[in-house]
N, C-alpha and C positions, 0 to 999 in steps of 0.2 A: 478351632483355632487360626490364627493370624495370624499372617507371614509379614514379618515388616519387604522393604524393596530388597535389602541385603538376604535374605529369605527365598523371596522370590530370584534372584537371580541364581543363586544356589540350587535351586530348586531345579530352573533349567538350564542349567551347565551338565548340574549331574544326568539329569536326563538324554541330553546330547549325547552326553558321552555314556551313557547304555544303550543308545540305539546305534551308536558307532561300534561299538561294540559289538554288539548282536550280529550286523553287517558285517561285520571284520571277522568274526567266527562265520558263521556261515561259508566266507572265501577259505578262512584256511582255522581251521577247529584247533589246530599241534600251536598256537601261538599264546607260550606262556606270560607273553607281557600284555595281551589283549584280555585272555583271564583275568588278568590279576586286575586290569581296569577296570571291568566289569563288576567286579564282586567291588571292586573298591565303589566307585559309582551307588552300586545298588546301597552298600553299607551306609551311606551318603543320602539316599535315599528314602530309607528306611527312617529318618528324623522328623519329617513329614506325614509319619505316617501312627494311627491309634498302635496303642502295644501290641495287642492281636496281630494286627496287618505288616507290624515293622516287625514282630519277629521270626515272620513265615519270607519277608523279605533279606532279611539278616541268615535266613540258614537258605534260601539260594544264592547270595554272597556266597556263602563256606563250600558251597559244591562249588561255586564255578572258582572260588580258589584249591581247594580240592585237589580241581580237577589241573588247575595250571599246576601245578607242585608234581603231579603222578608223571608232568611233559619235564618238567626242570625241579626235581627235588631240595638243591641248593640255594633255591633262589630265595638268597633274606628276606626282602621288600614284603614277598608275599606270606612267607611265614609267619610277620611282623604280622599283615595285615588280617591275615587269619584269629592270629592272638587278639586282635582287635575285635574281631565278628565275634569271639569267642567267648570274650567277654562280656561285652553288649547285651548276647544272650541271655548270658547270666545272670543278671540284675532284672530279666525280663522274665526269670521263671521265678517265683514264690517259693517254691521250695525250693530249703537250704539244700538237700541233701543231691536233688538233680541241676543245683546250680553250681555245687562241686564239682559237680561232674565238668561244666563247662570251664568255670577256674582251673580247675587240673589241667584238663586241654590247651586251653590257653598259653598256662606260664609253659608248658612243654614246646608249644611256637615259639614263646620270649625265647624260651633258652635257647632255642637250634637256631631263632633268628643270632642271636650275642654270640654262638659259634662261630657261625658263618662269617658275621662280620665282627668283629668283638670289640674293634674302635667306636662300631657306631656311639653316639651319646642316648639316643633318643630310644635305641631295644635293651640297652641299659637298663636306664630310666622304665620303663617300660616292665621289665622282668622285676624291677624294684615296687612297682604300684601294686601288681599284680600277687606281689605275695599280700600284701593289704585289701586287696578288696572282696576275699570273703567276708570278713569282717563290718567294713559300709555295706553290705548289701545284709548281713545280720541287723547290723542296725537300723536300715532302710525298712526290714521288713516286719520287725519286731515292732516300728513306730507306729503301723498300719499302713505306711505310706510305700507298701508293693508298687512298681510297677507296674505287674504282667495282669497283679488284679485289681481290674474298675470296680469301684462300686455301681451298682444299677439302685437306684430308687422305689420300692414298691410305690403301686396308686397308693395306697391307706398312709402312705409316711406323711408327713407334719408338716409344714409348710419349714419350721424349725432345723427336720431330720434334711431333709431337701436341700436346701439352704449349708450346710453341714459338708452334706454330701460333694453338692457340688464348688464348695471350695477345697473340699480335701480330692476330687477328681482335678481341680485345677493346678494344687501342688503337687499332684503326679504327674500333670502333663508337663508341667517347670518341673522337675526333679527330671524327668525322663529326657528332656530337650539338652537338661545342660550335659545329662551325661552322656545322650548321643554328638552332639556340640562337642564337647572332649573326644572324643573319640575320632570325630570329623576333624579338630582343628589337629589333634594330634597325626594324621594319619597325611591332615594338606600338608603339612612340616617335614612329615617323611616324603611327599610327593612332590616337592620342593627342591627338596638336598638331594631327592638321586635325579633330579633334571638339569641340576649345574654341570655344562662342562667344563670336563676337566682341561688344567690349563696346557699349554701347548708345552712339549718338551724341551727343556732349554739346550 
């Protein structure tokens, strides 16, 4: 997997965020904001992994986000991040019935985020997109481009088969990258919005 300069900078920034959050957690394990940042950094870092490692990293992120919700159950940004992480896990799960469990949980977290902050357009949009995600999952996996199951060519495969499998794998990595990028961009926009200082009272 080749990285552009922007990818490399994202990787470094996300790794720094992860390390900082891990250090802060050792000092104060009850900081819900820090746990959310840690989960967010892991989701971002997952986009630089192969699908199997990515899923493990996202599951670790989900654990951090769920821990944050134990501390502050109404933290809408954490609820929204959990929805994104669960959606990513669903796309990495080839079996539709297993993926559907992730999609349903994701929808529930998006709905809770909207319930807590109904004016947030990003949360409302995520809720709408979550309804279409299972259908997209079926299309991806029906076409044999499942992100969670990479083809492994056997030694007896002909050059043509290896070439086809290589192209298929490249496409799967590209598709996986686009899904993670979309989740990452949405997370970045949400993070940017959440850090805009509120206007001074007049």
